[in-house]
N, C-alpha and C positions, 0 to 999 in steps of 0.2 A: 891866424887864429879865427877870424870870421868864418872862413871856409870850413875849418875843422868843426866849429860849433854848429854851423848850419848842416853839415853832413851828419852830425849826431842828432839832428831834429830840433835843435834849439833855434829860437828866433833871436837875432841880434838886435837889441833895441837901440844901441848907439855905439859909436866908435870914437875914441879919443887918442890923440897922439902926444899930448902933453899932460902933466899932472893937473894943471889948472883946468884943462878941458875935461879931464876925468871927473873932477869934483863938480863942475858945472853940468856935465852930461848926466851924472848920477842924479842930481837934483831935478833935472828936467824929465827924465824917463823912469826913474825909480825901478831899476831892473830887479828881478828875483835874485840873480847871482851876477857878480862882477868879476871878470878876470882883469888883473892889474899887473902890468909889468913893473918891476922894481926900478929899472933905469929908463927915465923919461926926461925930456927937456923941461926946464923951469921949476919942476918940483918932482922929487922921486916918488915912487909908488908907496913908500912907507908914509911919507907926509900926506899924500893924497888919501891914503887909507884912514889916517888919523882924522883928517878934516871931514871926510864923508861920515865916519862913525860919530863924530861930535854932533852932527846934525841929524843923523839917521842911525841910531844905535843898533837897529836890527839888520843893518846891511850885511850881506854875505859876500865877502871878498876873498878871492883865491889869488894868491900872488904867483906870478910867472917869473922865473929867475933862471940864471945860468949856473952851471957848476962853479964852485969856488966862491959863492956868495952866501955861505952858510950863516955868517953873523947877520947879514942883512935879512935873511929869511927869519931868523929868530927875532930880530927887531920888528919885522912885519907882523909876526904872530903876536908879539907883545903889544903892538899897536892895535890889534883886533882882527887881523886876517884869520879866516877860518881854515885855511889850508894853503898848500903851495904845489906847484908843478914845475918840473925842470925843463929847460930848453935843451935840445930841440923837443918840442912838444909832440908826443905820439898820441894819436887819436884814442887808442884804447886806454891809455893812462889818463888822458883828459876826461874821458867818460867816467872812469872809475873815481877820480878825484871829485868831480862834480856830483856824482851819485852819492858819494860818502858825505859830502858837505850838506847837500839837500836833505838827505835822510836824517842827519844829526840835528840840523838847525831849522829846517823849514816845516 
């Protein structure tokens, strides 16, 4: 994901591998947009999204998920995620999704 984002010209402000790290990293770097995997150790991306948005209601979070997790995507959107992208992530789809979220919310 980092390489895809950098190849699109984005600066990656932080990387987290667990849900708690995502919450802590967001608080430390306050990124413009966050990509959040649904499946992570210690706390899933839905709960991490809820926690981030509780403290930072303007956060723009895009969920990254696998096929077959439709209910989890709906749960993430209900938790406040602004969009989602399916794995395997294609660069052009990532660009389109980020552009859409930024145009709508930023």
